[in-house]
C-alpha positions as YAML, in Angstrom:
chain: A
units: angstrom
residues:
- id: 1
  name: UNK
  ca: [58.16, 71.04, -5.07]
- id: 2
  name: UNK
  ca: [56.59, 68.33, -6.93]
- id: 3
  name: UNK
  ca: [52.81, 66.87, -5.29]
- id: 4
  name: UNK
  ca: [53.67, 69.01, -2.40]
- id: 5
  name: UNK
  ca: [50.87, 71.54, -3.24]
- id: 6
  name: UNK
  ca: [51.46, 74.96, -0.62]
- id: 7
  name: UNK
  ca: [48.29, 77.29, 0.68]
- id: 8
  name: UNK
  ca: [47.59, 79.86, 2.47]
- id: 9
  name: UNK
  ca: [45.45, 80.24, 5.23]
- id: 10
  name: UNK
  ca: [43.74, 83.43, 6.85]
- id: 11
  name: UNK
  ca: [44.07, 82.87, 11.19]
- id: 12
  name: UNK
  ca: [42.17, 85.44, 13.53]
- id: 13
  name: UNK
  ca: [45.35, 86.55, 14.64]
- id: 14
  name: UNK
  ca: [47.76, 86.67, 11.83]
- id: 15
  name: UNK
  ca: [48.39, 84.98, 8.13]
- id: 16
  name: UNK
  ca: [49.94, 81.78, 8.21]
- id: 17
  name: UNK
  ca: [51.37, 79.22, 5.22]
- id: 18
  name: UNK
  ca: [50.99, 76.21, 5.28]
- id: 19
  name: UNK
  ca: [52.70, 72.88, 3.48]
- id: 20
  name: UNK
  ca: [51.00, 70.00, 3.53]
- id: 21
  name: UNK
  ca: [50.49, 66.87, 1.00]
- id: 22
  name: UNK
  ca: [46.91, 65.41, -0.16]
- id: 23
  name: UNK
  ca: [48.13, 62.69, -2.49]
- id: 24
  name: UNK
  ca: [47.56, 59.65, -0.30]
- id: 25
  name: UNK
  ca: [43.77, 58.53, 0.08]
- id: 26
  name: UNK
  ca: [43.90, 57.78, 4.39]
- id: 27
  name: UNK
  ca: [45.62, 61.58, 4.96]
- id: 28
  name: UNK
  ca: [46.52, 64.79, 4.52]
- id: 29
  name: UNK
  ca: [49.76, 65.52, 6.08]
- id: 30
  name: UNK
  ca: [50.76, 69.06, 7.25]
- id: 31
  name: UNK
  ca: [54.61, 69.38, 6.48]
- id: 32
  name: UNK
  ca: [55.41, 72.86, 8.35]
- id: 33
  name: UNK
  ca: [53.44, 75.83, 8.65]
- id: 34
  name: UNK
  ca: [54.82, 79.36, 9.27]
- id: 35
  name: UNK
  ca: [53.88, 82.92, 9.85]
- id: 36
  name: UNK
  ca: [53.46, 84.71, 6.72]
- id: 37
  name: UNK
  ca: [55.41, 87.67, 6.65]
- id: 38
  name: UNK
  ca: [56.62, 88.45, 3.06]
- id: 39
  name: UNK
  ca: [55.05, 87.50, -0.45]
- id: 40
  name: UNK
  ca: [57.59, 84.23, -0.83]
- id: 41
  name: UNK
  ca: [58.44, 81.44, 1.62]
- id: 42
  name: UNK
  ca: [62.04, 81.15, 2.43]
- id: 43
  name: UNK
  ca: [64.15, 78.57, 0.55]
- id: 44
  name: UNK
  ca: [65.00, 77.19, 4.69]
- id: 45
  name: UNK
  ca: [61.18, 76.59, 5.08]
- id: 46
  name: UNK
  ca: [60.76, 75.22, 1.34]
- id: 47
  name: UNK
  ca: [63.85, 73.55, 1.83]
- id: 48
  name: UNK
  ca: [62.45, 71.73, 5.04]
- id: 49
  name: UNK
  ca: [59.28, 70.93, 3.81]
- id: 50
  name: UNK
  ca: [60.50, 68.95, 0.85]
- id: 51
  name: UNK
  ca: [62.73, 67.19, 3.37]
- id: 52
  name: UNK
  ca: [59.93, 66.08, 5.81]
- id: 53
  name: UNK
  ca: [58.15, 65.01, 2.68]
- id: 54
  name: UNK
  ca: [60.83, 63.10, 1.43]
- id: 55
  name: UNK
  ca: [60.54, 61.39, 5.16]
- id: 56
  name: UNK
  ca: [57.02, 60.45, 4.67]
- id: 57
  name: UNK
  ca: [57.08, 58.52, 1.79]
- id: 58
  name: UNK
  ca: [60.38, 56.80, 3.27]
- id: 59
  name: UNK
  ca: [58.33, 55.65, 5.96]
- id: 60
  name: UNK
  ca: [54.84, 55.20, 4.09]
- id: 61
  name: UNK
  ca: [57.04, 52.36, 1.77]
...
């Protein structure tokens, strides 16, 4: 994932996995959030977060 950090957050009604970018001074970008049902995120979720990260980098140029 390179610069994309992953974090697991506990929420009152369950657990969620959050893909976010915190490398820019002006903002933290949430790329994708999903309900945590397994120990590992699916490849579709990871690919979606990567796609959104690439799109974010294009918009910030």
